[in-house]
N, C-alpha and C positions, 0 to 999 in steps of 0.2 A: 224453818223447815225442820221436821223431825229427823233425827239421825237413827241409823240402824247399825247393829253389830253383825258383821259377817265373819264367820270362822270356818276354816277348812284345814285339814291335814293333807300334806302331799309327801309321798315317799320320794326320797332323793338318794341316788346311789353315789354318795360322797361323804367324806368324814366331816365332822364339825369344823375342824381346823381348816379344811379346804373350802368349805362352804361360807364360813363367817365373813371373809373379806368381800364376798359378792353381795352380802346383805348389809354391810356396815360402812363401806367406803364409797365415795362419790364415783370413782372409776369403776368399781364393781357393779354398783347399781345402774350405771349408764349402759352396761353391757346387756342388761335384760329387763330392767324395771321401767326406765323412762327413756325418752329420746335423748335427753342430756341431763346430767346432774353436776352441779358445781357447789363448792363450799367456800364461803368467804372467811376472812380472818376472825370474825365474831362467831364462827362455827354455825352459821345459818346455811342450811342446805337449800338449794334452789332446784326443784324438779321441773323439768320441762316436758310437756306432752302437747303435740300439735301446736307448737308456738305459743302455748299458754304456760305461764310460770306459776308455781306454787311454792311457798317458802315454809320450811319446817326446821325444827331443832330436835336433837336427840333428847328425849325425855328421860330415858333410862337405858342401860345396857349392861350386859355381862359378857365379857369376851368368850367367844365360842359357844354361847348359849342363846342370847337373844338381843334384840335391839328394838326400841320403840321410838318412832318418829312422831312428833306432835306438830300439826300444821299451825302456823301463825294465824291468828284470827283475821278474817277479812271484813267482819262487821261485829256489832255488839252481841249478836246472838252467838257467834263463834267464840267470843271472849269468855262466855260463861260455860260453853259446852264444845270444847275443841275437838276437831276431827283428828284421828291418829291412825297409824297402822303399826302393827307389831309383827315381827318375824322371829319366831322362836324355833330353835333347833332342838329336837327331842330324839333320844335314842331309845329304842326298844331293846332292853337288856337281853331278853330271851332270844330274839331273832337277830340282834345286832343290826337292825334296820334303822336308818336315819330318816326322820320326818321333819318337814318344815311346816310348822303351824302358823297359819296366816290369820291375823285378827285385823279387820278393817272396820273402823268406826267412822261412818261418813253419812252425808245426806243422800247418797246414792240409793234410790228407792226401788230399783228393779234388781232384786237379789239374784234372779236367774242370770241376768246380764252381767252382774258383778262376778258371779261364779265363773261364767265363761271368760271374762276378762282375766281373772286370777289363774284359771286353768291355762290360758294362753301364755301369760307371763311366766308361770312356773315351768311350762314346757320349754320356753326360751331359756330359762335358767338351767334346766337339765341339759340342754344342748351346749351351753357355755361351759358347764362344769364336767360334761361328759357323763352325767349320771341320770 
């Protein structure tokens, strides 16, 4: 199945230092992103949505700037072309506005539905951080 890249910028009224733990820790992500998030000693994150589990690892990160989670392959196709999502904190220097840039590379084919999903998730994040 072909994969698509979805990207969107969301304004968040919170500092990068305040926001980063919510996008980079299991407990922070469990508050807004997934029904539950756990991390094992091998640093494999397990994201749970509707009783379905998906495993991912941190592919790259820079504290207070961004984190990229790469999902572990579920079949041979995934092995060659892994799904991922990246959450990047960007600051507009002129307006001092913080943005969360979401990049979601997955087999999700309805981009309008995916946009609605991320809009809802980020709204939940805003409630959690008060921004």
